[in-house]
PDB file of the backbone (N, CA, C, O) and the ligand in Angstrom, with CONECT records:
HET     ZN  A 101       1
ATOM      1  N   MET A   1     -86.976  89.900-150.952  1.00  0.00           N
ATOM      2  CA  MET A   1     -87.589  89.027-149.929  1.00  0.00           C
ATOM      3  C   MET A   1     -88.298  89.880-148.879  1.00  0.00           C
ATOM      4  O   MET A   1     -87.773  90.889-148.408  1.00  0.00           O
ATOM      5  N   GLN A   2     -89.468  89.456-148.539  1.00  0.00           N
ATOM      6  CA  GLN A   2     -90.330  90.269-147.698  1.00  0.00           C
ATOM      7  C   GLN A   2     -89.733  90.545-146.317  1.00  0.00           C
ATOM      8  O   GLN A   2     -89.820  91.660-145.802  1.00  0.00           O
ATOM      9  N   VAL A   3     -89.124  89.508-145.722  1.00  0.00           N
ATOM     10  CA  VAL A   3     -88.608  89.664-144.365  1.00  0.00           C
ATOM     11  C   VAL A   3     -87.517  90.715-144.306  1.00  0.00           C
ATOM     12  O   VAL A   3     -87.554  91.597-143.448  1.00  0.00           O
ATOM     13  N   SER A   4     -86.536  90.634-145.213  1.00  0.00           N
ATOM     14  CA  SER A   4     -85.436  91.590-145.124  1.00  0.00           C
ATOM     15  C   SER A   4     -85.913  92.997-145.461  1.00  0.00           C
ATOM     16  O   SER A   4     -85.404  93.967-144.898  1.00  0.00           O
ATOM     17  N   ASN A   5     -86.886  93.129-146.374  1.00  0.00           N
ATOM     18  CA  ASN A   5     -87.418  94.462-146.654  1.00  0.00           C
ATOM     19  C   ASN A   5     -88.056  95.081-145.413  1.00  0.00           C
ATOM     20  O   ASN A   5     -87.860  96.260-145.119  1.00  0.00           O
ATOM     21  N   ALA A   6     -88.820  94.266-144.696  1.00  0.00           N
ATOM     22  CA  ALA A   6     -89.480  94.778-143.496  1.00  0.00           C
ATOM     23  C   ALA A   6     -88.456  95.162-142.431  1.00  0.00           C
ATOM     24  O   ALA A   6     -88.582  96.197-141.777  1.00  0.00           O
ATOM     25  N   LEU A   7     -87.448  94.318-142.266  1.00  0.00           N
ATOM     26  CA  LEU A   7     -86.399  94.634-141.294  1.00  0.00           C
ATOM     27  C   LEU A   7     -85.685  95.922-141.655  1.00  0.00           C
ATOM     28  O   LEU A   7     -85.350  96.723-140.783  1.00  0.00           O
ATOM     29  N   GLU A   8     -85.456  96.116-142.944  1.00  0.00           N
ATOM     30  CA  GLU A   8     -84.714  97.298-143.361  1.00  0.00           C
ATOM     31  C   GLU A   8     -85.519  98.582-143.152  1.00  0.00           C
ATOM     32  O   GLU A   8     -84.961  99.679-143.181  1.00  0.00           O
ATOM     33  N   GLU A   9     -86.816  98.443-142.945  1.00  0.00           N
ATOM     34  CA  GLU A   9     -87.601  99.617-142.584  1.00  0.00           C
ATOM     35  C   GLU A   9     -87.630  99.832-141.078  1.00  0.00           C
ATOM     36  O   GLU A   9     -87.607 100.964-140.596  1.00  0.00           O
ATOM     37  N   VAL A  10     -87.682  98.729-140.345  1.00  0.00           N
ATOM     38  CA  VAL A  10     -87.850  98.821-138.891  1.00  0.00           C
ATOM     39  C   VAL A  10     -86.534  99.174-138.190  1.00  0.00           C
ATOM     40  O   VAL A  10     -86.508 100.007-137.284  1.00  0.00           O
ATOM     41  N   VAL A  11     -85.438  98.529-138.622  1.00  0.00           N
ATOM     42  CA  VAL A  11     -84.180  98.660-137.887  1.00  0.00           C
ATOM     43  C   VAL A  11     -83.597 100.079-137.945  1.00  0.00           C
ATOM     44  O   VAL A  11     -83.117 100.563-136.920  1.00  0.00           O
ATOM     45  N   PRO A  12     -83.614 100.772-139.103  1.00  0.00           N
ATOM     46  CA  PRO A  12     -83.064 102.139-139.102  1.00  0.00           C
ATOM     47  C   PRO A  12     -83.752 103.077-138.117  1.00  0.00           C
ATOM     48  O   PRO A  12     -83.112 103.965-137.553  1.00  0.00           O
ATOM     49  N   VAL A  13     -85.045 102.886-137.908  1.00  0.00           N
ATOM     50  CA  VAL A  13     -85.776 103.714-136.939  1.00  0.00           C
ATOM     51  C   VAL A  13     -85.235 103.458-135.531  1.00  0.00           C
ATOM     52  O   VAL A  13     -85.039 104.386-134.746  1.00  0.00           O
ATOM     53  N   ALA A  14     -85.002 102.183-135.234  1.00  0.00           N
ATOM     54  CA  ALA A  14     -84.462 101.829-133.922  1.00  0.00           C
ATOM     55  C   ALA A  14     -83.040 102.357-133.765  1.00  0.00           C
ATOM     56  O   ALA A  14     -82.666 102.805-132.681  1.00  0.00           O
ATOM     57  N   VAL A  15     -82.241 102.311-134.837  1.00  0.00           N
ATOM     58  CA  VAL A  15     -80.871 102.820-134.777  1.00  0.00           C
ATOM     59  C   VAL A  15     -80.873 104.316-134.473  1.00  0.00           C
ATOM     60  O   VAL A  15     -80.132 104.774-133.603  1.00  0.00           O
ATOM     61  N   GLU A  16     -81.697 105.074-135.180  1.00  0.00           N
ATOM     62  CA  GLU A  16     -81.761 106.522-134.950  1.00  0.00           C
ATOM     63  C   GLU A  16     -82.139 106.828-133.499  1.00  0.00           C
ATOM     64  O   GLU A  16     -81.534 107.683-132.852  1.00  0.00           O
ATOM     65  N   ARG A  17     -83.141 106.121-133.010  1.00  0.00           N
ATOM     66  CA  ARG A  17     -83.637 106.372-131.653  1.00  0.00           C
ATOM     67  C   ARG A  17     -82.583 106.016-130.606  1.00  0.00           C
ATOM     68  O   ARG A  17     -82.357 106.772-129.662  1.00  0.00           O
ATOM     69  N   LEU A  18     -81.937 104.855-130.780  1.00  0.00           N
ATOM     70  CA  LEU A  18     -81.027 104.365-129.748  1.00  0.00           C
ATOM     71  C   LEU A  18     -79.680 105.077-129.791  1.00  0.00           C
ATOM     72  O   LEU A  18     -79.085 105.326-128.742  1.00  0.00           O
ATOM     73  N   VAL A  19     -79.188 105.408-130.983  1.00  0.00           N
ATOM     74  CA  VAL A  19     -77.934 106.163-131.070  1.00  0.00           C
ATOM     75  C   VAL A  19     -78.117 107.540-130.425  1.00  0.00           C
ATOM     76  O   VAL A  19     -77.229 108.025-129.724  1.00  0.00           O
ATOM     77  N   ALA A  20     -79.270 108.165-130.665  1.00  0.00           N
ATOM     78  CA  ALA A  20     -79.531 109.482-130.089  1.00  0.00           C
ATOM     79  C   ALA A  20     -79.558 109.426-128.570  1.00  0.00           C
ATOM     80  O   ALA A  20     -79.253 110.421-127.912  1.00  0.00           O
ATOM     81  N   GLY A  21     -79.917 108.287-128.008  1.00  0.00           N
ATOM     82  CA  GLY A  21     -80.029 108.161-126.561  1.00  0.00           C
ATOM     83  C   GLY A  21     -78.763 107.688-125.875  1.00  0.00           C
ATOM     84  O   GLY A  21     -78.749 107.515-124.656  1.00  0.00           O
ATOM     85  N   HIS A  22     -77.692 107.475-126.642  1.00  0.00           N
ATOM     86  CA  HIS A  22     -76.458 106.954-126.049  1.00  0.00           C
ATOM     87  C   HIS A  22     -75.295 107.882-126.353  1.00  0.00           C
ATOM     88  O   HIS A  22     -74.869 108.005-127.501  1.00  0.00           O
ATOM     89  N   ASP A  23     -74.784 108.534-125.314  1.00  0.00           N
ATOM     90  CA  ASP A  23     -73.746 109.539-125.505  1.00  0.00           C
ATOM     91  C   ASP A  23     -72.396 108.939-125.880  1.00  0.00           C
ATOM     92  O   ASP A  23     -71.549 109.632-126.442  1.00  0.00           O
ATOM     93  N   HIS A  24     -72.183 107.649-125.574  1.00  0.00           N
ATOM     94  CA  HIS A  24     -70.851 107.092-125.816  1.00  0.00           C
ATOM     95  C   HIS A  24     -70.622 106.745-127.278  1.00  0.00           C
ATOM     96  O   HIS A  24     -69.505 106.392-127.659  1.00  0.00           O
ATOM     97  N   ILE A  25     -71.667 106.838-128.109  1.00  0.00           N
ATOM     98  CA  ILE A  25     -71.440 106.608-129.533  1.00  0.00           C
ATOM     99  C   ILE A  25     -71.640 107.916-130.291  1.00  0.00           C
ATOM    100  O   ILE A  25     -72.548 108.695-129.999  1.00  0.00           O
ATOM    101  N   SER A  26     -70.767 108.134-131.271  1.00  0.00           N
ATOM    102  CA  SER A  26     -70.919 109.263-132.169  1.00  0.00           C
ATOM    103  C   SER A  26     -72.213 109.094-132.957  1.00  0.00           C
ATOM    104  O   SER A  26     -72.593 107.972-133.294  1.00  0.00           O
ATOM    105  N   SER A  27     -72.889 110.198-133.252  1.00  0.00           N
ATOM    106  CA  SER A  27     -74.110 110.089-134.054  1.00  0.00           C
ATOM    107  C   SER A  27     -73.849 110.518-135.496  1.00  0.00           C
ATOM    108  O   SER A  27     -74.775 110.921-136.201  1.00  0.00           O
ATOM    109  N   CYS A  28     -72.588 110.433-135.940  1.00  0.00           N
ATOM    110  CA  CYS A  28     -72.286 110.776-137.327  1.00  0.00           C
ATOM    111  C   CYS A  28     -72.821 109.686-138.267  1.00  0.00           C
ATOM    112  O   CYS A  28     -73.126 108.577-137.829  1.00  0.00           O
ATOM    113  N   GLU A  29     -72.929 110.005-139.535  1.00  0.00           N
ATOM    114  CA  GLU A  29     -73.523 109.065-140.490  1.00  0.00           C
ATOM    115  C   GLU A  29     -72.690 107.789-140.619  1.00  0.00           C
ATOM    116  O   GLU A  29     -73.244 106.706-140.803  1.00  0.00           O
ATOM    117  N   ASP A  30     -71.368 107.909-140.524  1.00  0.00           N
ATOM    118  CA  ASP A  30     -70.520 106.717-140.619  1.00  0.00           C
ATOM    119  C   ASP A  30     -70.843 105.723-139.507  1.00  0.00           C
ATOM    120  O   ASP A  30     -70.982 104.525-139.750  1.00  0.00           O
ATOM    121  N   CYS A  31     -70.960 106.235-138.294  1.00  0.00           N
ATOM    122  CA  CYS A  31     -71.210 105.336-137.161  1.00  0.00           C
ATOM    123  C   CYS A  31     -72.617 104.749-137.235  1.00  0.00           C
ATOM    124  O   CYS A  31     -72.813 103.568-136.948  1.00  0.00           O
ATOM    125  N   LYS A  32     -73.602 105.574-137.622  1.00  0.00           N
ATOM    126  CA  LYS A  32     -74.963 105.046-137.732  1.00  0.00           C
ATOM    127  C   LYS A  32     -75.054 103.977-138.825  1.00  0.00           C
ATOM    128  O   LYS A  32     -75.765 102.984-138.673  1.00  0.00           O
ATOM    129  N   SER A  33     -74.327 104.189-139.928  1.00  0.00           N
ATOM    130  CA  SER A  33     -74.319 103.187-140.989  1.00  0.00           C
ATOM    131  C   SER A  33     -73.692 101.884-140.505  1.00  0.00           C
ATOM    132  O   SER A  33     -74.166 100.797-140.834  1.00  0.00           O
ATOM    133  N   ASP A  34     -72.619 102.004-139.719  1.00  0.00           N
ATOM    134  CA  ASP A  34     -71.975 100.800-139.176  1.00  0.00           C
ATOM    135  C   ASP A  34     -72.921 100.062-138.228  1.00  0.00           C
ATOM    136  O   ASP A  34     -73.023  98.836-138.271  1.00  0.00           O
ATOM    137  N   VAL A  35     -73.606 100.814-137.379  1.00  0.00           N
ATOM    138  CA  VAL A  35     -74.544 100.196-136.428  1.00  0.00           C
ATOM    139  C   VAL A  35     -75.675  99.501-137.181  1.00  0.00           C
ATOM    140  O   VAL A  35     -76.069  98.387-136.835  1.00  0.00           O
ATOM    141  N   LEU A  36     -76.193 100.166-138.212  1.00  0.00           N
ATOM    142  CA  LEU A  36     -77.286  99.590-138.993  1.00  0.00           C
ATOM    143  C   LEU A  36     -76.850  98.288-139.668  1.00  0.00           C
ATOM    144  O   LEU A  36     -77.563  97.286-139.610  1.00  0.00           O
ATOM    145  N   ALA A  37     -75.687  98.307-140.302  1.00  0.00           N
ATOM    146  CA  ALA A  37     -75.215  97.118-141.015  1.00  0.00           C
ATOM    147  C   ALA A  37     -74.998  95.958-140.049  1.00  0.00           C
ATOM    148  O   ALA A  37     -75.345  94.814-140.343  1.00  0.00           O
ATOM    149  N   LEU A  38     -74.421  96.271-138.898  1.00  0.00           N
ATOM    150  CA  LEU A  38     -74.141  95.228-137.905  1.00  0.00           C
ATOM    151  C   LEU A  38     -75.450  94.677-137.327  1.00  0.00           C
ATOM    152  O   LEU A  38     -75.586  93.470-137.129  1.00  0.00           O
ATOM    153  N   SER A  39     -76.395  95.555-137.064  1.00  0.00           N
ATOM    154  CA  SER A  39     -77.684  95.123-136.523  1.00  0.00           C
ATOM    155  C   SER A  39     -78.405  94.204-137.505  1.00  0.00           C
ATOM    156  O   SER A  39     -78.928  93.160-137.116  1.00  0.00           O
ATOM    157  N   LEU A  40     -78.431  94.589-138.763  1.00  0.00           N
ATOM    158  CA  LEU A  40     -79.125  93.783-139.769  1.00  0.00           C
ATOM    159  C   LEU A  40     -78.446  92.426-139.928  1.00  0.00           C
ATOM    160  O   LEU A  40     -79.114  91.406-140.093  1.00  0.00           O
ATOM    161  N   SER A  41     -77.117  92.421-139.876  1.00  0.00           N
ATOM    162  CA  SER A  41     -76.417  91.149-140.064  1.00  0.00           C
ATOM    163  C   SER A  41     -76.656  90.227-138.880  1.00  0.00           C
ATOM    164  O   SER A  41     -76.634  89.005-139.028  1.00  0.00           O
ATOM    165  N   LYS A  42     -76.886  90.805-137.702  1.00  0.00           N
ATOM    166  CA  LYS A  42     -77.200  89.977-136.528  1.00  0.00           C
ATOM    167  C   LYS A  42     -78.629  89.467-136.580  1.00  0.00           C
ATOM    168  O   LYS A  42     -78.902  88.336-136.179  1.00  0.00           O
ATOM    169  N   LEU A  43     -79.530  90.284-137.065  1.00  0.00           N
ATOM    170  CA  LEU A  43     -80.947  89.917-137.021  1.00  0.00           C
ATOM    171  C   LEU A  43     -81.334  88.953-138.134  1.00  0.00           C
ATOM    172  O   LEU A  43     -82.109  88.026-137.901  1.00  0.00           O
ATOM    173  N   GLN A  44     -80.813  89.154-139.328  1.00  0.00           N
ATOM    174  CA  GLN A  44     -81.329  88.394-140.460  1.00  0.00           C
ATOM    175  C   GLN A  44     -81.082  86.897-140.389  1.00  0.00           C
ATOM    176  O   GLN A  44     -81.997  86.132-140.694  1.00  0.00           O
ATOM    177  N   PRO A  45     -79.887  86.431-139.999  1.00  0.00           N
ATOM    178  CA  PRO A  45     -79.705  84.978-140.028  1.00  0.00           C
ATOM    179  C   PRO A  45     -80.320  84.275-138.834  1.00  0.00           C
ATOM    180  O   PRO A  45     -80.382  83.046-138.812  1.00  0.00           O
ATOM    181  N   GLY A  46     -80.771  85.018-137.849  1.00  0.00           N
ATOM    182  CA  GLY A  46     -81.160  84.423-136.577  1.00  0.00           C
ATOM    183  C   GLY A  46     -82.548  83.811-136.540  1.00  0.00           C
ATOM    184  O   GLY A  46     -82.872  83.080-135.605  1.00  0.00           O
ATOM    185  N   TYR A  47     -83.364  84.091-137.526  1.00  0.00           N
ATOM    186  CA  TYR A  47     -84.750  83.653-137.473  1.00  0.00           C
ATOM    187  C   TYR A  47     -85.164  83.031-138.791  1.00  0.00           C
ATOM    188  O   TYR A  47     -84.684  83.430-139.852  1.00  0.00           O
ATOM    189  N   SER A  48     -86.039  82.072-138.726  1.00  0.00           N
ATOM    190  CA  SER A  48     -86.672  81.592-139.948  1.00  0.00           C
ATOM    191  C   SER A  48     -87.634  82.663-140.442  1.00  0.00           C
ATOM    192  O   SER A  48     -88.008  83.561-139.688  1.00  0.00           O
ATOM    193  N   SER A  49     -88.029  82.571-141.692  1.00  0.00           N
ATOM    194  CA  SER A  49     -88.956  83.579-142.208  1.00  0.00           C
ATOM    195  C   SER A  49     -90.283  83.517-141.459  1.00  0.00           C
ATOM    196  O   SER A  49     -90.966  84.530-141.309  1.00  0.00           O
ATOM    197  N   THR A  50     -90.645  82.323-140.990  1.00  0.00           N
ATOM    198  CA  THR A  50     -91.887  82.193-140.227  1.00  0.00           C
ATOM    199  C   THR A  50     -91.796  82.946-138.902  1.00  0.00           C
ATOM    200  O   THR A  50     -92.690  83.713-138.544  1.00  0.00           O
ATOM    201  N   ASP A  51     -90.689  82.710-138.178  1.00  0.00           N
ATOM    202  CA  ASP A  51     -90.504  83.412-136.910  1.00  0.00           C
ATOM    203  C   ASP A  51     -90.459  84.915-137.130  1.00  0.00           C
ATOM    204  O   ASP A  51     -91.072  85.682-136.387  1.00  0.00           O
ATOM    205  N   MET A  52     -89.717  85.333-138.173  1.00  0.00           N
ATOM    206  CA  MET A  52     -89.576  86.760-138.397  1.00  0.00           C
ATOM    207  C   MET A  52     -90.908  87.380-138.781  1.00  0.00           C
ATOM    208  O   MET A  52     -91.191  88.522-138.419  1.00  0.00           O
ATOM    209  N   GLY A  53     -91.727  86.635-139.512  1.00  0.00           N
ATOM    210  CA  GLY A  53     -93.046  87.154-139.832  1.00  0.00           C
ATOM    211  C   GLY A  53     -93.854  87.442-138.584  1.00  0.00           C
ATOM    212  O   GLY A  53     -94.556  88.449-138.496  1.00  0.00           O
ATOM    213  N   ARG A  54     -93.744  86.540-137.620  1.00  0.00           N
ATOM    214  CA  ARG A  54     -94.457  86.762-136.352  1.00  0.00           C
ATOM    215  C   ARG A  54     -93.896  87.975-135.614  1.00  0.00           C
ATOM    216  O   ARG A  54     -94.634  88.808-135.088  1.00  0.00           O
ATOM    217  N   ILE A  55     -92.556  88.047-135.593  1.00  0.00           N
ATOM    218  CA  ILE A  55     -91.916  89.169-134.898  1.00  0.00           C
ATOM    219  C   ILE A  55     -92.329  90.495-135.539  1.00  0.00           C
ATOM    220  O   ILE A  55     -92.625  91.469-134.847  1.00  0.00           O
ATOM    221  N   LEU A  56     -92.342  90.513-136.858  1.00  0.00           N
ATOM    222  CA  LEU A  56     -92.651  91.773-137.529  1.00  0.00           C
ATOM    223  C   LEU A  56     -94.114  92.159-137.364  1.00  0.00           C
ATOM    224  O   LEU A  56     -94.445  93.344-137.365  1.00  0.00           O
ATOM    225  N   LYS A  57     -94.988  91.176-137.222  1.00  0.00           N
ATOM    226  CA  LYS A  57     -96.379  91.507-136.904  1.00  0.00           C
ATOM    227  C   LYS A  57     -96.462  92.200-135.554  1.00  0.00           C
ATOM    228  O   LYS A  57     -97.220  93.152-135.368  1.00  0.00           O
ATOM    229  N   ARG A  58     -95.662  91.701-134.615  1.00  0.00           N
ATOM    230  CA  ARG A  58     -95.635  92.361-133.301  1.00  0.00           C
ATOM    231  C   ARG A  58     -95.070  93.760-133.433  1.00  0.00           C
ATOM    232  O   ARG A  58     -95.564  94.698-132.807  1.00  0.00           O
ATOM    233  N   LEU A  59     -94.022  93.906-134.258  1.00  0.00           N
ATOM    234  CA  LEU A  59     -93.434  95.229-134.437  1.00  0.00           C
ATOM    235  C   LEU A  59     -94.468  96.200-134.987  1.00  0.00           C
ATOM    236  O   LEU A  59     -94.538  97.358-134.576  1.00  0.00           O
ATOM    237  N   ASP A  60     -95.265  95.705-135.923  1.00  0.00           N
ATOM    238  CA  ASP A  60     -96.270  96.572-136.523  1.00  0.00           C
ATOM    239  C   ASP A  60     -97.206  97.145-135.482  1.00  0.00           C
ATOM    240  O   ASP A  60     -97.655  98.286-135.594  1.00  0.00           O
ATOM    241  N   THR A  61     -97.491  96.362-134.485  1.00  0.00           N
ATOM    242  CA  THR A  61     -98.431  96.821-133.463  1.00  0.00           C
ATOM    243  C   THR A  61     -97.695  97.266-132.204  1.00  0.00           C
ATOM    244  O   THR A  61     -98.309  97.461-131.155  1.00  0.00           O
ATOM    245  N   GLU A  62     -96.359  97.429-132.315  1.00  0.00           N
ATOM    246  CA  GLU A  62     -95.542  97.905-131.197  1.00  0.00           C
ATOM    247  C   GLU A  62     -95.635  97.001-129.986  1.00  0.00           C
ATOM    248  O   GLU A  62     -95.650  97.470-128.848  1.00  0.00           O
ATOM    249  N   ARG A  63     -95.699  95.698-130.238  1.00  0.00           N
ATOM    250  CA  ARG A  63     -95.669  94.763-129.123  1.00  0.00           C
ATOM    251  C   ARG A  63     -94.244  94.645-128.606  1.00  0.00           C
ATOM    252  O   ARG A  63     -93.291  94.689-129.384  1.00  0.00           O
ATOM    253  N   ALA A  64     -94.100  94.496-127.301  1.00  0.00           N
ATOM    254  CA  ALA A  64     -92.792  94.559-126.660  1.00  0.00           C
ATOM    255  C   ALA A  64     -91.847  93.445-127.119  1.00  0.00           C
ATOM    256  O   ALA A  64     -90.652  93.694-127.275  1.00  0.00           O
ATOM    257  N   ALA A  65     -92.333  92.260-127.332  1.00  0.00           N
ATOM    258  CA  ALA A  65     -91.437  91.140-127.636  1.00  0.00           C
ATOM    259  C   ALA A  65     -90.681  91.353-128.942  1.00  0.00           C
ATOM    260  O   ALA A  65     -89.478  91.098-129.009  1.00  0.00           O
ATOM    261  N   GLY A  66     -91.362  91.809-129.963  1.00  0.00           N
ATOM    262  CA  GLY A  66     -90.704  92.020-131.237  1.00  0.00           C
ATOM    263  C   GLY A  66     -89.736  93.177-131.186  1.00  0.00           C
ATOM    264  O   GLY A  66     -88.631  93.101-131.723  1.00  0.00           O
ATOM    265  N   ARG A  67     -90.153  94.249-130.536  1.00  0.00           N
ATOM    266  CA  ARG A  67     -89.272  95.410-130.426  1.00  0.00           C
ATOM    267  C   ARG A  67     -88.021  95.068-129.638  1.00  0.00           C
ATOM    268  O   ARG A  67     -86.941  95.577-129.939  1.00  0.00           O
ATOM    269  N   ALA A  68     -88.151  94.214-128.637  1.00  0.00           N
ATOM    270  CA  ALA A  68     -87.001  93.869-127.805  1.00  0.00           C
ATOM    271  C   ALA A  68     -85.922  93.166-128.616  1.00  0.00           C
ATOM    272  O   ALA A  68     -84.735  93.399-128.389  1.00  0.00           O
ATOM    273  N   LYS A  69     -86.314  92.304-129.564  1.00  0.00           N
ATOM    274  CA  LYS A  69     -85.312  91.610-130.389  1.00  0.00           C
ATOM    275  C   LYS A  69     -84.479  92.612-131.163  1.00  0.00           C
ATOM    276  O   LYS A  69     -83.256  92.494-131.237  1.00  0.00           O
ATOM    277  N   VAL A  70     -85.143  93.592-131.736  1.00  0.00           N
ATOM    278  CA  VAL A  70     -84.440  94.605-132.520  1.00  0.00           C
ATOM    279  C   VAL A  70     -83.605  95.484-131.598  1.00  0.00           C
ATOM    280  O   VAL A  70     -82.457  95.799-131.911  1.00  0.00           O
ATOM    281  N   THR A  71     -84.180  95.886-130.452  1.00  0.00           N
ATOM    282  CA  THR A  71     -83.459  96.748-129.515  1.00  0.00           C
ATOM    283  C   THR A  71     -82.185  96.087-129.018  1.00  0.00           C
ATOM    284  O   THR A  71     -81.139  96.732-128.946  1.00  0.00           O
ATOM    285  N   VAL A  72     -82.261  94.809-128.677  1.00  0.00           N
ATOM    286  CA  VAL A  72     -81.082  94.098-128.183  1.00  0.00           C
ATOM    287  C   VAL A  72     -79.993  94.059-129.254  1.00  0.00           C
ATOM    288  O   VAL A  72     -78.820  94.283-128.957  1.00  0.00           O
ATOM    289  N   ALA A  73     -80.377  93.779-130.487  1.00  0.00           N
ATOM    290  CA  ALA A  73     -79.391  93.708-131.571  1.00  0.00           C
ATOM    291  C   ALA A  73     -78.751  95.068-131.826  1.00  0.00           C
ATOM    292  O   ALA A  73     -77.544  95.162-132.049  1.00  0.00           O
ATOM    293  N   VAL A  74     -79.567  96.123-131.791  1.00  0.00           N
ATOM    294  CA  VAL A  74     -79.037  97.465-132.057  1.00  0.00           C
ATOM    295  C   VAL A  74     -78.119  97.916-130.916  1.00  0.00           C
ATOM    296  O   VAL A  74     -77.066  98.505-131.160  1.00  0.00           O
ATOM    297  N   LEU A  75     -78.516  97.641-129.683  1.00  0.00           N
ATOM    298  CA  LEU A  75     -77.674  98.041-128.550  1.00  0.00           C
ATOM    299  C   LEU A  75     -76.333  97.317-128.586  1.00  0.00           C
ATOM    300  O   LEU A  75     -75.300  97.915-128.285  1.00  0.00           O
ATOM    301  N   ALA A  76     -76.338  96.033-128.953  1.00  0.00           N
ATOM    302  CA  ALA A  76     -75.077  95.282-129.070  1.00  0.00           C
ATOM    303  C   ALA A  76     -74.211  95.893-130.164  1.00  0.00           C
ATOM    304  O   ALA A  76     -72.997  96.020-130.004  1.00  0.00           O
ATOM    305  N   ALA A  77     -74.836  96.268-131.273  1.00  0.00           N
ATOM    306  CA  ALA A  77     -74.092  96.867-132.388  1.00  0.00           C
ATOM    307  C   ALA A  77     -73.516  98.224-131.979  1.00  0.00           C
ATOM    308  O   ALA A  77     -72.395  98.561-132.359  1.00  0.00           O
ATOM    309  N   ILE A  78     -74.277  99.003-131.208  1.00  0.00           N
ATOM    310  CA  ILE A  78     -73.788 100.306-130.739  1.00  0.00           C
ATOM    311  C   ILE A  78     -72.518 100.129-129.906  1.00  0.00           C
ATOM    312  O   ILE A  78     -71.560 100.885-130.063  1.00  0.00           O
ATOM    313  N   ASP A  79     -72.512  99.136-129.025  1.00  0.00           N
ATOM    314  CA  ASP A  79     -71.320  98.906-128.194  1.00  0.00           C
ATOM    315  C   ASP A  79     -70.113  98.549-129.054  1.00  0.00           C
ATOM    316  O   ASP A  79     -69.007  99.025-128.799  1.00  0.00           O
ATOM    317  N   VAL A  80     -70.317  97.717-130.066  1.00  0.00           N
ATOM    318  CA  VAL A  80     -69.208  97.315-130.935  1.00  0.00           C
ATOM    319  C   VAL A  80     -68.669  98.527-131.692  1.00  0.00           C
ATOM    320  O   VAL A  80     -67.459  98.748-131.743  1.00  0.00           O
ATOM    321  N   VAL A  81     -69.572  99.308-132.276  1.00  0.00           N
ATOM    322  CA  VAL A  81     -69.149 100.451-133.098  1.00  0.00           C
ATOM    323  C   VAL A  81     -68.534 101.552-132.212  1.00  0.00           C
ATOM    324  O   VAL A  81     -67.576 102.208-132.621  1.00  0.00           O
ATOM    325  N   ALA A  82     -69.073 101.749-131.025  1.00  0.00           N
ATOM    326  CA  ALA A  82     -68.542 102.775-130.130  1.00  0.00           C
ATOM    327  C   ALA A  82     -67.106 102.472-129.749  1.00  0.00           C
ATOM    328  O   ALA A  82     -66.305 103.386-129.551  1.00  0.00           O
ATOM    329  N   GLN A  83     -66.774 101.184-129.643  1.00  0.00           N
ATOM    330  CA  GLN A  83     -65.413 100.797-129.275  1.00  0.00           C
ATOM    331  C   GLN A  83     -64.476 100.710-130.467  1.00  0.00           C
ATOM    332  O   GLN A  83     -63.255 100.737-130.313  1.00  0.00           O
ATOM    333  N   ASN A  84     -65.061 100.603-131.672  1.00  0.00           N
ATOM    334  CA  ASN A  84     -64.250 100.475-132.887  1.00  0.00           C
ATOM    335  C   ASN A  84     -64.777 101.410-133.974  1.00  0.00           C
ATOM    336  O   ASN A  84     -65.187 100.950-135.039  1.00  0.00           O
ATOM    337  N   PRO A  85     -64.768 102.714-133.715  1.00  0.00           N
ATOM    338  CA  PRO A  85     -65.344 103.628-134.714  1.00  0.00           C
ATOM    339  C   PRO A  85     -64.494 103.680-135.982  1.00  0.00           C
ATOM    340  O   PRO A  85     -63.264 103.659-135.925  1.00  0.00           O
ATOM    341  N   HIS A  86     -65.164 103.748-137.107  1.00  0.00           N
ATOM    342  CA  HIS A  86     -64.449 103.811-138.381  1.00  0.00           C
ATOM    343  C   HIS A  86     -64.240 105.249-138.868  1.00  0.00           C
ATOM    344  O   HIS A  86     -63.503 105.485-139.826  1.00  0.00           O
ATOM    345  N   HIS A  87     -64.893 106.207-138.202  1.00  0.00           N
ATOM    346  CA  HIS A  87     -64.702 107.584-138.625  1.00  0.00           C
ATOM    347  C   HIS A  87     -63.317 108.070-138.217  1.00  0.00           C
ATOM    348  O   HIS A  87     -62.690 107.481-137.337  1.00  0.00           O
ATOM    349  N   SER A  88     -62.830 109.140-138.846  1.00  0.00           N
ATOM    350  CA  SER A  88     -61.500 109.641-138.539  1.00  0.00           C
ATOM    351  C   SER A  88     -61.561 110.696-137.446  1.00  0.00           C
ATOM    352  O   SER A  88     -60.528 111.237-137.052  1.00  0.00           O
TER     353      SER A  88
HETATM  354 ZN    ZN A 101     -68.753 108.565-135.990  1.00  0.00          ZN2+
END
């Protein structure tokens, strides 16, 4: 499906950028994978394919509104994973 493929390209970039900028979360692969999975699960059910198509068009051109949706989801996921890390 086109929407989830596009999200799966956009969200990992946001995860890398935001995890690197937040000292309270580990930047190990386990934590980044957890943040990515949580972010995608929050983003995918929240929009119709029509809405997501519009959002992703904005993302393509780096418009603030589309990026903000992804940023908010990733930041929320970072807080969850930082408080409940699965790494040993
Ligand atoms: Zn970790």
